[in-house]
C-alpha angles and dihedrals in degrees: 000000000000090000090054093049093049092050090049096051086046090055090048090052093050091047092052090053091063093062131077122223113259114241135186111277094022141060131233119268133195109253124183113235112269093026125106117267120249141192131205113243125195112213144175099280089071095252141086132246133200105241126193114236113246094001114205102210110043123179117195128181094185120084092201087058090045090050090054093048090051091051087050093048092245112142115208121213096214132039134163129260103265145146093262121208116234094260088060102027091114087074092066085073117115091237089077108072111243108230101184133285132311089272108022119054117213096227095191091052093046093051096045089051091063098216124196090207137016122198125198141176142192095302092054099027091111089064094059100108095049097045091046086061089061101046139334105302129193128189110218097177115160115247104236093206090063109014099167094047090043091050094047088053091050094048088049090053093051089043089057097044092053100035092247102119093123089055094046092050091050093051094045090049092056088049094049089053092052092047094054089048089049096050092054092054097040095060089074100030097090131252124311137210126198119212133180116204121206130164092341091309126115128214124187122214126193143172114335094023133119087271093037092117086091091063107021100043108019094039103232105160115242120251093203139009099253122195116244123203115175108295091340128096128205120282109238143177135238084249089057091055091049091050097049090042103197121208089213122034115196112197127196113185108208093186089061093042094056096038101253107176115248094012110170114235094229113003100171095065087069088079128092090211093058093042090063093062122103091244094062093039092051094042092245100133105126118198104205120208100274097208095041094052100033106033109020105033119156110029127127095251098036096050090053090053090044090053092044092055093053092044089055090049092060100038 
């Protein structure tokens, strides 16, 4: 009898070794003993991918994802060629395999790098089919219709893949606390207008736009009903800015973000029309970190910095 019981328990233990542990954001997958554990991840391509748990060689084309990995202490093996902000500048080093640009993958470099996982987003979403032939690929694009919810889901998936769920929850909790404080202050801080400057041209962004977190999440009232078309804003003139007369003017300099030589730190202030606005008169022109807002976007460290910048503007 003892011999039979011992054999039965041994069989149970062997069977348990064939299964991975189910984690938040993924489902359990049968895994033969001795092989790497995997989880199934749903992603923005409308499909799923079997992703290794704690993959060793990770390639990411998205700087928001890179920012989250950096916040979690996960070091990728491959990153794109880009104008990195100071917070991520170490990834410009040659020790990180360069796998193409933010928009165009170098398929040969990716294949030669032998990744265990490839992470893409909106700028490289069209390369999904080709990249998924090389290694498991997931599209972690942020949904513009609900960016914060989408970002939290994205961070949760990364936390699950790399066994960092507790760290993700802690960081998101801190961000949520600052958001609530900012919303309370923003209600009485006046109306805001977001503008992107590029090559002497000015584009305005409002609620529901790629920078809409300022209005939609943090509660800064809008100075104007700005048209939104995908990731693009509305081309406006200096006369328009004078007319809508924002109390707070948020400025993102695209030229600086992409590393254009000789980019002015704040070109729109060199205009008499803009100087007549409440924002300039009351010293409420907020120069947002160009690379952080335009290039990096939704990453665990960067979102915290974005929220903090708006919180300071309504203090």
